[in-house]
MIDO-921880 format. One record per atom (N, C-alpha, C): x, y, z; residue in one letter. Coordinates in steps of 0.05 Angstrom, whole numbers, padded with zeros to 5 digits, always signed. Layout:
MIDO-921880
XYZA
...
end
This chain:
MIDO-921880
-00362-00053-00012M
-00330-00055-00027M
-00338-00079-00041M
-00324-00080-00065T
-00331-00103-00089T
-00313-00126-00079T
-00321-00152-00083N
-00304-00170-00079N
-00290-00178-00107N
-00301-00160-00135D
-00274-00167-00158D
-00248-00152-00149D
-00257-00127-00128K
-00220-00110-00122K
-00217-00122-00111K
-00222-00139-00082L
-00212-00162-00069L
-00193-00183-00086L
-00216-00199-00098S
-00197-00222-00113S
-00181-00212-00125S
-00168-00185-00137S
-00154-00191-00155S
-00125-00187-00143S
-00131-00176-00108I
-00108-00182-00094I
-00098-00205-00091I
-00062-00210-00100Q
-00051-00238-00098Q
-00037-00241-00067Q
-00028-00221-00064N
-00016-00231-00037N
-00039-00227-00009N
-00038-00245-00002K
-00063-00247+00023K
-00054-00229+00052K
-00042-00223+00059R
-00032-00195+00074R
-00049-00170+00065R
-00040-00171+00045E
-00053-00140+00032E
-00085-00144+00020E
-00099-00164+00019R
-00117-00178+00015R
-00129-00170+00038R
-00122-00182+00062H
-00145-00188+00081H
-00132-00152+00091H
-00113-00142+00095F
-00112-00112+00099F
-00138-00095+00081F
-00144-00097+00061A
-00165-00085+00050A
-00189-00092+00053A
-00192-00115+00057S
-00222-00131+00073S
-00226-00117+00095S
-00213-00110+00111I
-00218-00103+00144I
-00213-00066+00145I
-00201-00054+00128F
-00188-00030+00130F
-00212-00011+00114F
-00212-00013+00096F
-00228+00000+00072F
-00262+00000+00070F
-00276+00021+00080E
-00305+00015+00082E
-00314+00027+00057E
-00295+00040+00028H
-00308+00049+00012H
-00287+00030-00012H
-00304+00050-00035D
-00285+00029-00061D
-00263+00051-00072D
-00260+00075-00059E
-00245+00101-00067E
-00212+00090-00059E
-00204+00063-00058W
-00184+00061-00066W
-00170+00040-00090W
-00146+00044-00093T
-00125+00033-00115T
-00109+00009-00105T
-00109-00003-00114H
-00081-00033-00106H
-00061-00029-00133H
-00037-00021-00118H
-00019-00023-00140H
-00019+00002-00161H
-00025+00027-00137P
-00036+00042-00162P
+00005+00055-00176P
+00006+00073-00198S
+00031+00078-00214S
+00051+00079-00199S
+00073+00065-00215T
+00090+00066-00200T
+00110+00098-00201T
+00122+00103-00182I
+00134+00138-00175I
+00161+00129-00173I
+00169+00146-00204M
+00197+00153-00198M
+00213+00166-00185M
+00234+00166-00174F
+00246+00186-00158F
+00278+00183-00161F
+00297+00200-00150E
+00325+00199-00154E
+00335+00174-00135E
+00345+00155-00157G
+00357+00136-00135G
+00342+00109-00141G
+00313+00107-00152G
+00295+00085-00149G
+00272+00089-00157G
+00248+00075-00155R
+00225+00069-00162R
+00211+00058-00140R
+00184+00067-00142Y
+00167+00054-00120Y
+00132+00049-00124Y
+00130+00028-00115T
+00100+00025-00119T
+00087+00018-00092T
+00070+00031-00088A
+00062+00027-00063A
+00042+00005-00060A
+00027-00012-00037D
+00008-00023-00040D
-00023-00014-00052D
-00024+00010-00036F
-00051+00018-00036F
-00048+00051-00043F
-00065+00065-00056Y
-00073+00091-00061Y
-00101+00094-00045Y
-00106+00105-00022D
-00132+00117-00017D
-00135+00144-00028D
-00152+00144-00042A
-00163+00164-00050A
-00178+00186-00028A
-00195+00168-00011K
-00214+00184+00001K
-00188+00200+00027K
-00174+00184+00038R
-00160+00196+00057R
-00130+00209+00039R
-00137+00210+00020E
-00110+00224-00002E
-00080+00209+00009E
-00080+00188+00003G
-00049+00178+00020G
-00042+00153+00013G
-00013+00151+00006Y
-00010+00125+00000Y
-00014+00102+00025Y
-00014+00080+00021I
-00012+00054+00046I
+00009+00037+00036I
+00026+00036+00055E
+00045-00003+00055E
+00043-00020+00075E
+00026-00047+00065V
+00024-00069+00080V
+00055-00078+00081V
+00071-00080+00110V
+00091-00089+00108V
+00089-00116+00128V
+00100-00149+00124G
+00101-00161+00142G
+00123-00166+00162G
+00145-00156+00166T
+00161-00154+00185T
+00178-00133+00184T
+00185-00126+00210R
+00206-00102+00212R
+00228-00108+00199R
+00242-00123+00186Q
+00263-00125+00172Q
+00245-00117+00147Q
+00228-00124+00140A
+00220-00112+00106A
+00217-00080+00102A
+00209-00068+00138F
+00200-00034+00137F
+00231-00032+00141F
+00250-00039+00155A
+00271-00028+00146A
+00278-00019+00124A
+00290-00048+00112A
+00293-00051+00084A
+00286-00029+00066A
+00263-00022+00068N
+00244-00002+00044N
+00243+00029+00063N
+00257+00030+00085R
+00248+00059+00099R
+00256+00076+00087R
+00280+00076+00069Y
+00287+00104+00057Y
+00263+00105+00044Y
+00257+00094+00017K
+00235+00104+00002K
+00212+00116+00021K
+00203+00101+00036Y
+00175+00112+00058Y
+00190+00145+00065Y
+00210+00149+00070L
+00219+00172+00087L
+00216+00200+00057L
+00234+00183+00041Y
+00235+00199+00017Y
+00203+00213+00001Y
+00182+00190+00002L
+00167+00197-00008L
+00141+00200+00012L
+00143+00206+00028D
+00131+00211+00052D
+00100+00191+00051D
+00107+00171+00052V
+00081+00149+00056V
+00063+00156+00087V
+00041+00154+00073N
+00025+00168+00099N
+00014+00146+00114N
+00020+00119+00114H
+00011+00101+00122H
+00034+00078+00125H
+00040+00063+00142A
+00061+00030+00138A
+00045+00021+00152A
+00034-00002+00154V
+00011-00025+00166V
+00029-00052+00175V
+00033-00058+00190R
+00053-00081+00195R
+00036-00106+00205R
+00031-00123+00187L
+00005-00151+00188L
+00027-00177+00197L
end
């Protein structure tokens, strides 16, 4: 994995996650925004190798506050760090 990709991630939890989770370069940080009825959503990562969106969530409250987005969009993984 390239250090350029990691260094471009501002959020330290997301940067830490990417540094330990991805063993390949087929991922995108903050892929394009998805529009849906009632809102919009930008996942933290898109993993092309696993064909799924990944959301890094810091607290249970943050997860609960955005749960409707995750359910509506069928986010494959929500990771709490």
